[in-house]
C-alpha positions in Angstrom: 93.9 135.9 80.8 93.5 139.5 80.7 94.3 139.8 84.3 96.9 136.9 85.3 99.7 139.7 85.6 97.6 142.0 87.7 99.0 142.1 91.3 95.9 143.1 93.0 94.3 139.9 91.5 96.8 137.8 92.4 96.9 138.9 96.0 93.4 138.2 96.2 93.5 135.1 94.8 96.0 134.2 97.4 93.6 135.2 100.1 91.1 132.8 98.5 93.5 130.1 98.6 94.4 130.8 102.2 91.0 130.6 103.3 90.1 127.3 101.6 93.6 125.9 103.1 92.3 126.8 106.6 89.0 125.1 106.0 90.8 121.8 104.8 93.3 122.2 108.1 90.5 122.6 110.4 88.9 119.4 108.8 92.3 117.3 109.3 92.6 118.8 112.9 89.1 117.9 113.9 88.9 114.4 112.3 92.3 113.0 112.0 93.8 115.2 114.9 96.5 116.3 112.5 97.5 120.3 112.8 99.3 121.5 109.5 100.5 124.8 108.8 98.2 126.7 106.2 101.5 128.7 104.8 103.0 125.4 103.3 102.6 124.2 100.1 99.5 121.8 100.1 101.1 118.9 97.6 97.9 116.9 96.7 97.6 113.4 95.5 93.6 112.2 95.9 92.5 109.3 93.4 91.6 105.5 93.5 94.6 103.8 95.4 96.0 101.5 92.2 100.0 100.7 91.3 99.6 102.3 88.1 98.7 105.6 89.5 101.9 105.5 91.4 101.0 107.1 95.0 104.1 104.6 96.3 106.5 106.9 93.9 105.0 109.8 96.0 105.3 108.2 99.3 109.1 107.3 98.4 109.9 110.8 97.6 108.8 111.8 101.0 110.5 109.0 102.7 113.6 109.8 100.8 113.3 113.5 102.0 112.7 112.6 105.6 115.8 110.2 105.8 118.1 112.7 104.3 116.9 115.1 106.5 117.4 113.2 109.4 121.2 112.1 108.2 121.8 116.0 107.4 120.8 118.5 109.6 121.5 121.1 107.1 119.3 119.9 104.5 115.9 121.2 104.9 113.0 121.5 102.2 110.7 124.1 101.3 107.8 123.6 104.4 105.4 121.5 102.5 102.3 119.3 103.7 101.5 116.2 101.8 98.0 115.1 101.3 96.8 111.7 100.1 93.2 110.6 100.0 92.1 107.1 98.2 90.0 104.2 98.7 91.8 100.5 97.5 89.6 97.7 96.0 88.5 95.2 99.0 90.8 92.3 97.6 93.8 94.6 96.2 96.1 93.7 98.8 99.1 95.6 97.5 97.3 98.9 97.2 96.1 98.0 101.1 99.9 97.8 102.0 100.6 101.0 100.3 98.2 103.0 102.1 99.5 101.0 105.3 103.0 102.5 104.2 101.7 105.9 103.7 100.0 106.1 107.3 102.8 104.5 108.9 105.4 107.2 107.4 103.1 109.9 108.2 103.2 108.9 111.9 107.0 108.9 111.9 107.1 112.0 110.5 104.2 114.0 112.1 105.7 112.8 115.4 109.2 113.8 114.8 109.7 117.4 116.0 113.2 118.0 114.1 111.3 117.3 110.5 107.6 118.1 111.1 108.2 121.6 111.0 109.2 121.3 107.8 106.8 118.5 106.5 103.6 116.7 107.5 101.9 113.9 105.6 98.3 114.0 105.9 96.3 110.7 104.6 92.5 111.0 104.5 90.6 107.9 104.4 87.8 107.1 102.4 88.1 109.4 99.6 84.6 110.9 98.4 82.9 113.9 96.7 82.6 115.5 100.3 86.6 115.3 100.9 87.1 116.6 97.3 85.1 119.8 98.0 87.8 120.2 100.8 91.2 118.9 99.3 90.8 120.3 95.6 90.1 123.7 96.1 92.7 124.2 98.9 95.6 122.4 96.6 98.7 124.4 95.4 100.3 121.0 93.4 98.1 118.8 91.7 99.9 115.2 91.9 98.9 113.6 88.2 102.1 110.9 88.3 100.8 107.7 86.4 102.9 105.7 84.6 102.7 107.3 80.9 99.9 105.3 79.0 97.9 103.8 81.7 95.4 106.5 82.3 92.6 106.7 80.0 91.6 110.4 80.6 91.0 111.1 84.6 89.1 114.0 85.5 90.3 114.9 88.9 93.6 116.8 87.2 90.8 118.8 85.6 89.1 120.0 88.7 92.3 120.5 90.6 93.4 123.1 87.3 90.2 124.5 87.7 91.0 125.6 91.2 94.2 127.1 90.5 96.6 124.0 91.3 99.7 123.3 89.3 99.8 119.9 87.8 103.0 117.9 88.6 102.7 114.6 86.3 103.8 112.8 83.4 102.3 112.9 79.8 99.4 110.5 80.6 95.7 111.0 80.4 94.4 114.5 80.2 97.7 115.9 81.5 98.3 115.9 77.5 95.3 118.6 76.8 96.3 120.5 80.3 99.8 121.1 79.1 98.6 121.9 75.6 96.4 124.4 77.2 98.4 126.2 79.5 101.9 125.4 77.7 104.8 123.7 79.6 105.8 126.8 81.2 102.4 126.5 83.7 102.8 123.0 84.6 105.7 120.4 85.4 106.1 117.5 83.6 108.6 115.0 84.1 109.2 111.3 83.4 109.2 108.6 80.7 106.9 109.0 77.8 104.6 106.4 76.1 107.0 105.6 73.5 110.1 105.2 76.0 108.4 102.6 77.9 107.0 101.0 74.8 111.0 100.9 73.8 111.9 99.5 77.0 109.5 96.9 77.2 110.0 96.1 73.2 113.7 95.7 74.0 112.8 94.0 77.3 116.0 96.3 78.8 114.4 97.1 82.4 116.6 96.0 85.0 115.6 97.0 88.1 118.6 95.8 90.4 120.9 97.7 88.2 118.9 100.6 89.3 118.8 99.5 92.8 122.4 99.2 92.8 123.1 102.3 90.8 121.2 104.8 92.5 122.2 105.2 96.5 119.2 107.7 96.9 116.8 105.1 95.5 118.3 102.1 97.7 118.1 103.9 100.9 114.4 104.3 100.2 114.2 100.9 99.3 116.1 99.3 101.8 114.0 101.1 104.7 111.0 99.3 103.7 112.6 96.1 105.4 115.3 97.4 107.9 112.9 98.3 110.6 112.7 102.3 109.9 109.1 102.5 109.2 107.7 99.1 111.2 109.0 97.1 113.9 108.0 94.2 111.7 110.6 94.0 108.5 108.2 91.6 106.5 105.3 94.2 107.0 105.8 95.8 103.6 107.3 92.8 101.5 104.3 92.8 99.1 105.7 96.3 98.2 109.2 95.2 97.9 108.3 92.0 95.7 106.2 93.8 93.3 109.1 96.4 92.6 112.1 94.1 92.9 111.0 90.6 92.1 108.0 91.5 89.7 109.7 93.9 87.8 108.3 97.2 88.8 105.5 97.3 86.3 104.7 100.9 86.5 108.2 101.8 86.2 108.4 103.7 89.8 112.3 103.0 89.9 112.9 104.3 86.3 111.1 107.7 87.0 112.3 108.4 90.7 115.1 110.5 89.7 113.1 112.5 87.5 110.4 113.2 90.1 112.9 114.1 92.7 114.1 116.7 90.2 110.5 117.9 89.4 109.6 118.2 93.1 112.8 120.4 93.7 111.7 122.9 90.8 108.1 123.2 91.9 109.4 124.0 95.3 111.8 126.8 93.5 109.0 128.0 91.4 106.6 128.2 94.8 109.4 130.8 96.1 108.7 133.3 93.3 105.1 134.3 94.7 104.4 136.5 91.4 105.3 133.7 88.9 103.3 131.1 90.9 100.4 133.2 91.1 100.4 133.8 87.2 100.7 130.3 86.8 97.6 129.3 88.9 95.6 132.1 87.3 96.5 131.0 83.8 95.4 127.4 84.9 92.1 128.7 85.9 91.3 130.7 83.0 92.5 127.8 80.6 90.3 125.3 82.6 87.1 125.8 80.0 88.4 124.1 77.5 87.2 120.8 79.7 83.7 121.9 79.9 81.3 119.0 79.1 79.6 120.9 76.2 82.7 121.1 74.0 83.7 117.4 75.2 80.3 116.0 73.8 80.4 118.4 70.8 83.6 116.9 69.7 82.4 113.2 70.3 79.1 113.8 68.2 81.3 115.1 65.2 84.7 113.5 65.3 83.2 109.9 66.7 79.8 109.3 66.4 79.4 111.6 63.0 76.3 113.2 64.1 76.9 116.6 62.5 76.4 114.6 59.2 72.9 113.3 59.7 70.0 114.8 57.6 66.6 114.2 59.7 63.5 113.9 57.4 60.3 115.9 57.6 58.6 113.2 59.6 61.5 112.4 62.2 61.7 116.5 63.1 57.7 116.5 63.6 58.2 113.1 65.9 61.3 114.8 67.5 58.7 117.8 68.2 60.0 120.5 65.9 57.9 122.2 63.5 58.7 121.6 60.0 59.9 125.2 58.9 62.3 125.3 62.2 65.3 124.3 60.5 67.6 125.4 63.4 65.4 123.7 65.9 65.5 120.4 63.8 69.2 120.5 63.5 
């Protein structure tokens, strides 16, 4: 923390980050045949594919940006490469359809010369530790956007934090502790909180069709699922449409969509200020020590298992291999 404002250290950190981006870009080129610009923002979401983790909201945002850029030649974004990596359970049809949508959108965007200079989309299949080793340390932005109240903890966000990626996420899982460590000024938190969602459910006040009709940005994206924008088959993404519009969007993708768009706009503006961005990344690295497993187990032992209160008898200490006079070892 003593060095987060040091311009020399900031520059050295950017050099290391660029080196890791080049390694990831080389892997993507070799295995997927996609060329990515290492000078773009690397925005990453890597985790199990599940509706509550809301990879769907991420790809909806990308779809919106593409459609808007096609409509308005004057609208352009900070050049960004969006990385996804995930696995879907064998019988999880919705998750598989979301992967299909991501890949179809990627193919369209990456093959469009008008837009691909500003954005690329990469889905790295068969997510594994080996892929994580390439992806996490190249990331600028860590997408942690699960529906508030659904993520028990998760550790991917901690690994991204340790490698200097800024958390863009909801107040869910370990994001809560990350923000406690780094402050809201060194992460980007958006969207409904647990208490908001509980209130909506209690009042049964969530109306997806009202949101659809009142939000032209979102309506454009949802309509594109069925108007052959991404597939020649208008029914190819019917499961996704049904889950949102007929099954009442259980994980509040529609409700958080506008806030998510604004959060991304803020992150892009932040990225343009290189010293501020470097400082925030270095703060995240410096504060990541909180997530040490030693600290975690020590707290579990004390607060949950009550082990600090256990007194061992002389015989128990002997059986544990401790000398009876060595009270520190016995403890």
